[in-house]
C-alpha positions in Angstrom: -35.2 -37.3 26.2 -36.6 -39.6 28.8 -39.0 -41.7 27.3 -41.8 -41.4 30.3 -41.7 -37.4 29.6 -45.1 -36.9 28.3 -46.2 -34.0 26.4 -48.4 -32.8 29.4 -45.1 -33.0 31.4 -43.3 -30.9 29.0 -46.0 -28.8 29.0 -45.6 -28.3 32.5 -42.0 -27.4 31.8 -42.1 -25.1 29.6 -44.8 -23.1 31.4 -42.8 -23.5 34.4 -39.8 -21.9 32.7 -41.7 -18.9 30.9 -43.1 -18.0 34.1 -40.4 -17.8 35.9 -38.1 -16.0 33.3 -40.3 -13.7 31.4 -43.5 -13.6 33.6 -42.1 -13.2 37.6 -44.3 -13.0 40.1 -47.5 -14.0 37.9 -49.2 -17.1 39.0 -49.2 -20.5 37.3 -52.9 -20.3 35.8 -52.1 -16.6 34.0 -50.5 -18.2 31.3 -52.8 -21.1 29.5 -50.9 -24.0 27.0 -53.2 -21.8 23.8 -51.7 -18.4 25.0 -50.2 -16.4 22.2 -46.5 -15.9 23.0 -44.5 -13.9 20.4 -48.0 -12.7 19.4 -48.7 -11.3 22.9 -45.8 -9.9 24.1 -44.7 -12.8 26.3 -41.5 -13.5 24.7 -39.3 -11.7 22.3 -36.5 -13.1 19.7 -34.0 -12.7 22.6 -36.1 -14.9 24.5 -37.0 -17.6 22.3 -33.0 -18.2 22.0 -32.7 -18.7 26.2 -36.0 -20.8 25.8 -34.0 -22.6 23.3 -31.2 -23.2 25.3 -33.7 -24.7 28.2 -35.2 -26.7 25.8 -32.0 -28.3 24.5 -30.9 -28.6 28.0 -33.7 -30.1 29.7 -35.2 -32.4 26.7 -32.1 -33.3 25.4 -32.7 -32.3 21.0 -31.0 -30.1 19.4 -32.7 -27.4 18.0 -31.3 -26.3 14.4 -31.9 -22.9 12.3 -34.3 -24.3 10.5 -36.6 -25.0 13.6 -36.6 -21.5 14.6 -40.1 -20.6 12.9 -42.9 -18.8 14.6 -45.0 -22.1 14.8 -42.6 -23.7 16.9 -43.0 -21.2 19.7 -46.2 -19.5 19.1 -47.7 -21.1 22.5 -46.8 -23.6 25.2 -48.6 -26.2 23.6 -47.3 -25.5 20.1 -43.3 -26.0 22.0 -44.8 -29.3 23.9 -45.5 -30.4 20.6 -42.6 -29.4 18.7 -40.0 -31.2 21.3 -42.1 -34.1 21.1 -41.5 -34.5 17.5 -38.0 -33.5 17.9 -37.4 -36.1 20.6 -39.2 -38.6 18.9 -37.1 -38.2 15.9 -33.9 -38.1 17.6 -34.4 -41.2 19.1 -35.6 -42.7 16.1 -31.9 -42.8 14.8 -30.6 -43.9 18.0 
C-alpha cells in the first residue's frame, strides 16, 4: 500500500466501490461509513469475494481465509480499519 494513503482515503475508495458495484444509482451520501453492509443486505457472501479482489488489487494486501470474518466486512469503517492493519503489517515485514 502507498504510505500516503490514509484511512479516510481507504474509506472513500471502498465506499465508491460498493456504490458502483452493489448500489448502482445511489448517491454517495446514501451510504454511511457505519452502515451495516452484511446485516443490512447491501452485500452478501458473493459480494464479499468481489470486494476482497478489489481490496487486494487496490491496496496491495493479501486477504487470507482467516481474515474472512464478519467483523472485517461489517461496514465501510470496519473494512478501512482492516485494510490499514493489513497494509501496516505487510509493510512491517518489507
